[in-house]
N, C-alpha and C positions, 0 to 999 in steps of 0.2 A: 871104201867110198871116199871120194874127194869132191870138193865143191864144184869143180868144172864138169862133173858127171851129172849134176843136178839141173833140172829145168824149173823155171819159176813162172807163176801165173798170178794174175790179179783179176778180180771179178768172179762172180758165181754164175755159171751158165747151167741151168737146170737140165738142159737137153744134151749137154756135153757127156760123152760116153765115159770119160775118165771120172767125172764127178758122179755119174750114176753108179759106176762100179764101186767107188769109194763109199757112197751111202749104203749100198747093198752090203759091203763088207762090214761096216759099222753095225748095221741092223742085225747081221747074222752072227758076228763074232765079238762084239763089244758090249753085250747086254749086261755084263757084270760091272761095267764102268759106271760109277755113280752119276756121271754127267752124260750118260748115254743119250737121253732124250734131247739134251741141248744141241748135240751134234746133228741129230736128225731133223730138228725143228728150226734149222737156220732159215732166217728170212733176210734175203739180200736187201730189202727195202729198209730194214732196221739197222743196217750196218753202213757206216760212212765209207768203209774200205774193207776189202777182203782179199787175202793173198795166200799162196801156198807153194808147196814144193812137190815136184814130180821126179821120181827116180825109177828107172826101168819100166816106164809106161804105167806107173801107179802113183796116185797121190799118197804121199807118206806124211804130210804135215800141212796144217792150215790154221788160220786164225783171222780175226777181224778187228776193226776199230768200231766201238760203239760211241756214238755222239748223241747224248740225251739231255738237251738243255732243261727239260722239265724235271729231270732227276738231279743233275749236278751243276746247273748253270751253263752259260755259254762258253766258258773259258777252259773247261776240262773235258777230255775225251779218254775213254778207257781203251787201252791197247791190249793185245793178246786175248781178246774176248773170244770165247768158244775155241780156245787153242787146243788143237788135237795133234797127237803123234801116233802113227801106226804102232800097235803093240810090239812089233818085232824090233823097233828101234828105241823103245822106252828104257829109262833107267829104273832099277828096282826101288831105289829110295825116293826119287822124285818122279812119280809115275807118268807125269805129263811132260817130262823134260828128257831130251835125248841123252842116251848113255854113251853115244859115240864121241870120239874126239872132235868130230864135226858136229857141232851143236845146231839143231834146227831152230830152237827158240830165238837166239840172237839174229839168225838170218831172217826169220819172219819179222821180228821186231824192228830190225834195221830198216827194212823196206816200209814198214808202217810209219816209223819216225820220219823218214824221207817224205812220205806223202803228207804228213802233218805240217811240214814246212810250207806247204802250199795253201794251208788253211790259217790265215793270219788271226782269225778270231779265237783260235784255240791256243792257250798259253801253257797248258800243263798236260802231260801224259800221265795216266794213272794205271797201275796194275793192282788188281785185287785178288784176294783169295778168301773163300768162305771159311769161317772157323778161326781157331787160334793155334797156329803151327809156327811158332816163332823161328825155330832153327831152320826148317825147310824153306820158309818164306824168305829168310835172310839169304839162303843160298840162291834162290831164284832171283832176288834183287841184285845180288853181286854179279850174276851172270848177265842180267839185263843191262846193267850199268857198263858192261864192256862195249856196248854199241850206242850208248846215249851220250850226247854232248854234255849233259848235266847228269851227275849220278842220281839214280833213284834213291830216295830216302823214305824209310818207313814212318808213317804217322802213328804215334803211340795209341794203343787202345783198339777197340773194335768199332765199326761204323755202319750205321744203317744207310744203305744206298738208295732206298726207295721211300718216298714220302707217303706212300699209301698207308692208311691206318692198319690194314690187314697184313702188311708186310713185316716179317720177322727175320729178314735177311741181314745178318751182321757179318762184316768182312774186314779182313786186314787190308790196309791201303798203303801203297808206296807211290811217291810222286817224283816226276822229273820235269824241270823247266824246259820249255821249248824256245823261250825268248829270254831276254834279260830280266823280265819280271820275276819276282820272287815266287816260287811255288808255294811257300808257306803263306804268303800274302794272298795269293789267288784262292787257296783253300780256305783261309780265314774269311775272305770276302764271301765265298759261296756259303759258308756256314751262317754268316750273319744274314744272308738272304733267305735262310730257312732250309738250305740243302745240307744233307748229312746230319745225322744225330750220332754223337760219339759216346762210347762207354769205356771207362778205364778197364 
């Protein structure tokens, strides 16, 4: 497989046959994936941008950008949200990251970062991962940094991304600046406004 054999799409058309086939495949063959429901419950209205890759008339990877000012403030957006790779093309170690020489995650991410350049209110791109998996998250961040203008850097500790009292979702976070503004400064500003609760 080489990159010029791939086709790319943006947006989610619920009536598109390729998309329907992809959801059917996930429903039937990906039930053991811990994020299985996330892929089936995708809501286009909740995503600022959504894009994917088609190979041999099948969707083999997709992901979105989540922009939630009520969760993270107006200057931060989460990239690679609901990121999925067809099981046939996954790595054994990083199950959501392509094992091929041609990596799908940077391709998806590069197009998302290009889109964010058209959104001047967003200063920082954020990648998250639930739980504490330092070594694998570092590998993910190094891979992501190959297509970002500013390297992604991991914020120490675990962070609560949702301010709802009943939320117990703590995740690792990595940030990349989209402008000349400091990613650390943007994150600190968001914390001062009451977004993110961090634990060492």
